[in-house]
C-alpha positions in Angstrom: 0.0 0.0 0.0 1.3 3.4 -0.9 1.9 6.1 1.7 1.8 9.2 -0.4 -0.5 9.9 -3.3 0.0 12.9 -5.6 -3.0 13.6 -7.9 -2.1 15.8 -10.9 -4.5 17.4 -13.3 -3.2 17.4 -16.9 -1.9 20.7 -18.3 -3.9 23.1 -20.5 -5.1 21.2 -23.5 -6.2 22.1 -27.0 -9.9 22.3 -27.7 -11.4 19.3 -29.5 -11.0 19.8 -33.3 -13.8 18.7 -35.7 -13.5 14.9 -36.1 -10.9 14.6 -33.3 -11.5 12.2 -30.4 -11.2 13.8 -26.9 -8.7 11.1 -26.1 -6.3 12.5 -28.7 -6.3 16.1 -27.5 -2.8 17.3 -26.7 -1.4 20.0 -24.5 -1.2 23.5 -26.0 2.4 24.8 -26.6 1.8 27.4 -23.9 0.4 24.7 -21.6 3.4 22.5 -22.0 5.8 25.5 -21.6 4.0 26.5 -18.3 4.5 23.0 -16.9 8.2 23.1 -17.8 8.8 26.6 -16.6 10.5 27.6 -13.4 7.1 28.3 -11.9 5.8 24.9 -13.1 6.5 21.4 -12.0 10.1 22.1 -11.1 9.0 24.4 -8.3 6.1 22.3 -7.3 7.9 19.0 -7.0 10.5 20.8 -4.9 7.9 20.3 -2.1 8.4 16.5 -2.4 10.8 15.0 0.1 13.9 13.3 -1.4 12.8 9.8 -0.6 9.4 10.1 -2.2 10.9 11.8 -5.3 13.5 9.1 -5.8 11.0 6.2 -5.1 8.0 7.6 -7.0 5.9 5.5 -9.3 4.2 7.5 -12.1 0.8 6.5 -13.5 -1.1 8.4 -16.2 -4.3 8.3 -18.0 -3.4 7.0 -21.5 -5.0 10.1 -23.1 -2.4 12.2 -25.1 -2.6 15.3 -22.9 -2.2 13.3 -19.7 0.8 11.4 -21.1 2.4 14.6 -22.1 1.8 16.0 -18.6 3.3 12.9 -17.1 6.4 13.4 -19.3 6.8 16.9 -17.8 6.4 15.4 -14.3 9.1 12.9 -15.1 11.4 15.6 -16.4 10.9 17.6 -13.2 11.9 14.6 -11.1 15.0 13.9 -13.1 13.7 11.8 -16.0 14.3 8.4 -14.5 10.7 7.2 -14.0 8.7 5.0 -16.4 5.2 6.2 -17.0 2.6 3.5 -16.6 -0.7 4.1 -18.6 -3.6 3.3 -16.3 -7.0 3.0 -17.9 -9.0 3.7 -14.7 -7.6 7.3 -14.8 -9.1 7.8 -18.3 -12.3 5.9 -17.5 -12.6 7.9 -14.2 -13.5 4.7 -12.3 -12.9 5.7 -8.7 -13.6 2.3 -7.2 -11.3 0.5 -9.6 -8.6 3.1 -9.1 -8.8 2.7 -5.3 -8.5 -1.1 -5.7 -5.3 -0.5 -7.8 -3.9 1.8 -5.1 -4.5 -1.0 -2.5 -2.6 -3.5 -4.7 0.5 -1.3 -5.4 3.5 -1.4 -3.1 4.8 2.0 -4.2 5.9 4.4 -1.4 4.9 7.4 -3.5 2.4 7.3 -6.4 1.9 10.2 -8.8 -1.3 9.9 -10.8 -2.0 12.2 -13.8 -5.6 12.4 -14.9 -8.6 14.5 -15.6 -11.4 16.5 -14.0 -13.8 15.7 -12.4 -12.0 12.5 -11.3 -9.1 14.3 -9.6 -11.3 16.7 -7.6 -13.6 13.8 -6.7 -10.7 11.6 -5.4 -9.3 14.5 -3.2 -12.7 14.9 -1.7 -13.3 11.2 -1.3 -10.0 10.6 0.4 -9.7 13.7 2.5 -13.1 15.2 2.8 -11.8 18.5 1.3 -13.3 20.1 -1.7 -10.8 21.4 -4.2 -10.9 22.6 -7.8 -7.7 21.7 -9.5 -6.8 23.9 -12.5 -4.7 22.6 -15.4 -1.3 21.4 -14.0 -2.6 21.6 -10.4 -1.9 18.9 -7.9 -2.8 17.7 -4.4 -0.6 15.5 -2.2 -2.4 13.1 0.2 -0.7 11.2 3.0 -2.8 8.0 3.0 -4.0 6.1 6.1 -3.1 2.4 6.4 -6.5 1.4 4.9 -5.8 3.5 1.7 -9.4 4.7 1.8 -8.7 8.0 3.6 -5.9 10.4 4.2 -4.8 13.9 5.0 -4.1 16.6 2.5 -0.4 17.4 2.8 -0.2 20.2 0.2 -2.1 21.6 -2.7 -0.7 23.7 -5.5 -2.7 25.2 -8.4 -1.2 24.8 -11.8 1.2 27.4 -13.2 -0.1 30.3 -15.1 -0.4 29.7 -18.8 0.9 32.6 -21.0 -0.9 32.3 -24.3 0.8 34.0 -27.3 -1.2 36.7 -28.9 
């Protein structure tokens, strides 16, 4: 059972183009730049203790924008983590995700996904209502049962500077 869960909302994504599946939407250039900036994931993951950062497991929704966000998380943590695509994050199946959490032996799990799932999981696990913006994250110290925990820290996503 994991001890620390970090829920990350994917970065700012492109609108759905005609004929494009939602699954295939990618990050905007400005959204990706915001995550990679000094005010982005590098600053945010500085809050993570050294043990958790070096022993993290990275799960992501298999959707394009989430996988791209996971790549930025990986880069911020030194680029040594394999990203595991996890369908329950795309499907937003809370019960199945919690079952997967119970079955993993990771000390620190970083999960990249979508709204409303990420907001719902924070509330379900901590009782706290948050609204994660693109690139925002919440870190939860889980209780032994994995069904509840305490919010350790919450950071809204970095500002996105769209070009004019």
